[in-house]
C-alpha positions as CSV (number, residue, x, y, z in Angstrom):
1,X,14.8,-10.1,18.9
2,X,14.5,-11.5,16.0
3,X,13.7,-9.1,13.1
4,X,10.3,-9.7,10.8
5,X,11.6,-10.3,7.2
6,X,8.4,-10.3,5.3
7,X,4.9,-9.4,6.9
8,X,3.1,-10.3,3.5
9,X,3.0,-13.7,2.2
10,X,1.6,-15.2,-1.8
11,X,0.8,-18.8,-1.6
12,X,1.9,-19.3,-5.2
13,X,-0.3,-22.1,-6.3
14,X,-2.6,-22.1,-9.5
15,X,-6.6,-22.1,-9.9
16,X,-6.3,-26.2,-10.7
17,X,-4.1,-27.3,-7.9
18,X,-7.3,-28.3,-5.5
19,X,-7.8,-31.4,-8.6
20,X,-5.4,-34.4,-8.8
21,X,-2.2,-33.4,-9.4
22,X,-2.2,-36.3,-12.2
23,X,-4.8,-34.1,-14.2
24,X,-2.3,-31.0,-13.7
25,X,-0.7,-31.1,-16.8
26,X,-4.0,-30.7,-18.6
27,X,-4.4,-27.3,-17.7
28,X,-2.9,-23.7,-18.6
29,X,-1.5,-22.3,-16.2
30,X,-2.2,-18.6,-14.9
31,X,1.0,-17.8,-13.2
32,X,3.0,-17.0,-15.9
33,X,0.6,-13.9,-17.1
34,X,-0.6,-13.1,-13.5
35,X,2.9,-13.2,-11.6
36,X,4.7,-10.2,-13.3
37,X,1.1,-8.3,-12.7
38,X,1.9,-9.2,-9.1
39,X,5.7,-8.2,-9.0
40,X,5.0,-5.0,-10.3
41,X,2.5,-4.0,-7.7
42,X,5.3,-5.3,-4.9
43,X,7.8,-2.9,-6.6
44,X,5.8,0.2,-6.7
45,X,5.5,-0.1,-3.3
46,X,8.7,-1.4,-2.4
47,X,7.0,-4.5,-0.9
48,X,9.2,-7.8,0.0
49,X,7.1,-11.1,0.4
50,X,7.2,-14.5,0.8
51,X,6.3,-16.9,-1.8
52,X,4.9,-20.4,-0.6
53,X,5.8,-22.2,-3.9
54,X,4.2,-25.2,-4.8
55,X,7.3,-27.1,-6.0
56,X,5.7,-28.3,-9.5
57,X,5.4,-24.5,-10.9
58,X,9.4,-24.3,-10.2
59,X,9.8,-26.8,-11.6
60,X,8.2,-26.1,-14.9
61,X,8.7,-22.2,-14.5
62,X,12.3,-22.1,-13.2
63,X,12.8,-18.8,-14.4
64,X,9.7,-17.5,-13.5
65,X,10.9,-18.3,-9.6
66,X,14.6,-17.3,-10.0
67,X,12.7,-13.5,-11.4
68,X,10.5,-13.8,-8.2
69,X,13.8,-14.6,-6.2
70,X,15.7,-12.0,-7.7
71,X,13.7,-9.0,-7.1
72,X,14.4,-10.0,-3.4
73,X,11.4,-11.5,-2.3
74,X,11.8,-15.2,-0.1
75,X,10.9,-18.6,-2.2
76,X,9.6,-21.0,0.7
77,X,7.6,-24.4,0.1
78,X,4.3,-25.0,0.2
79,X,5.0,-29.0,-1.1
80,X,5.6,-30.3,-4.4
81,X,2.3,-30.9,-5.4
82,X,-0.1,-29.1,-2.8
83,X,-1.3,-32.0,-1.0
84,X,-3.4,-32.0,1.9
85,X,-1.5,-33.5,4.7
86,X,-4.4,-34.9,6.6
87,X,-5.3,-37.2,3.8
88,X,-1.5,-38.5,2.2
89,X,0.7,-40.8,4.0
90,X,3.7,-40.1,6.3
91,X,5.9,-42.0,3.9
92,X,4.3,-39.5,1.1
93,X,4.2,-36.7,2.6
94,X,7.9,-36.9,3.4
95,X,8.9,-37.8,-0.5
96,X,6.8,-34.4,-1.3
97,X,7.9,-31.9,1.0
98,X,11.4,-32.9,0.3
99,X,11.2,-33.0,-3.4
100,X,9.8,-29.2,-3.3
101,X,12.9,-28.6,-1.2
102,X,15.5,-30.0,-3.3
103,X,13.4,-28.6,-6.4
104,X,13.3,-24.6,-4.8
105,X,16.7,-24.9,-4.2
106,X,18.2,-26.1,-7.1
107,X,16.2,-23.5,-8.8
108,X,16.8,-20.7,-6.6
109,X,20.4,-21.5,-5.5
110,X,19.5,-20.9,-1.9
111,X,18.3,-22.8,1.0
112,X,14.7,-23.4,1.8
113,X,14.2,-22.0,5.4
114,X,10.0,-21.7,5.2
115,X,7.1,-24.0,4.5
116,X,3.5,-23.5,4.8
117,X,1.3,-26.7,4.4
118,X,-1.3,-26.4,1.6
119,X,-4.9,-26.3,3.1
120,X,-3.1,-25.2,6.8
121,X,-3.7,-29.0,7.1
122,X,-0.9,-29.6,10.0
123,X,-3.3,-30.6,12.7
124,X,-3.4,-32.2,16.1
125,X,-3.7,-35.5,13.9
126,X,-0.4,-35.4,12.0
127,X,1.7,-33.4,14.1
128,X,4.8,-35.0,13.7
129,X,5.2,-33.1,10.8
130,X,6.5,-30.2,12.9
131,X,9.3,-32.8,13.9
132,X,10.1,-33.5,10.2
133,X,9.9,-29.7,9.4
134,X,12.7,-29.1,12.3
135,X,14.9,-31.0,10.1
136,X,14.7,-29.3,7.1
137,X,13.4,-25.7,7.7
138,X,13.4,-22.9,10.3
139,X,10.2,-21.9,10.3
140,X,6.5,-23.4,9.4
141,X,3.3,-21.1,8.6
142,X,0.8,-23.8,8.7
143,X,-0.9,-23.5,12.0
144,X,-3.8,-21.3,11.3
145,X,-4.8,-19.8,14.7
146,X,-8.4,-20.2,14.2
147,X,-10.9,-23.1,13.6
148,X,-11.5,-22.9,9.7
149,X,-13.3,-24.8,6.6
């Protein structure tokens, strides 16, 4: 039987991630201010979590991601640009996810083993993504067990 490493997870994204990616640089990111608060809380209660990180933030704030990893939290992928996999071409999905894995691995120096699709956007229309992910990660946390908006 395999042991569950972390039972709590964080979607590491920002308030503007639902807007078009090309506009993100127009917004001030809040993760620099909010992440230390969350890390302090986790430390106080000796909690380790999986952070599903949008690759854009790892590229923009590598020291922040290194700090999360350095405190013993797992860094997993939440795509590079928070794309909805139901609304994106196969080629663009593959490029985005590989870029995310590469950026996260370069920042942390560790292999990314987990993935969560933004918007829990893996469904029957794009289930091919699961086979793609099998080549890159050990687990996926994208399938929502209930119907959701």
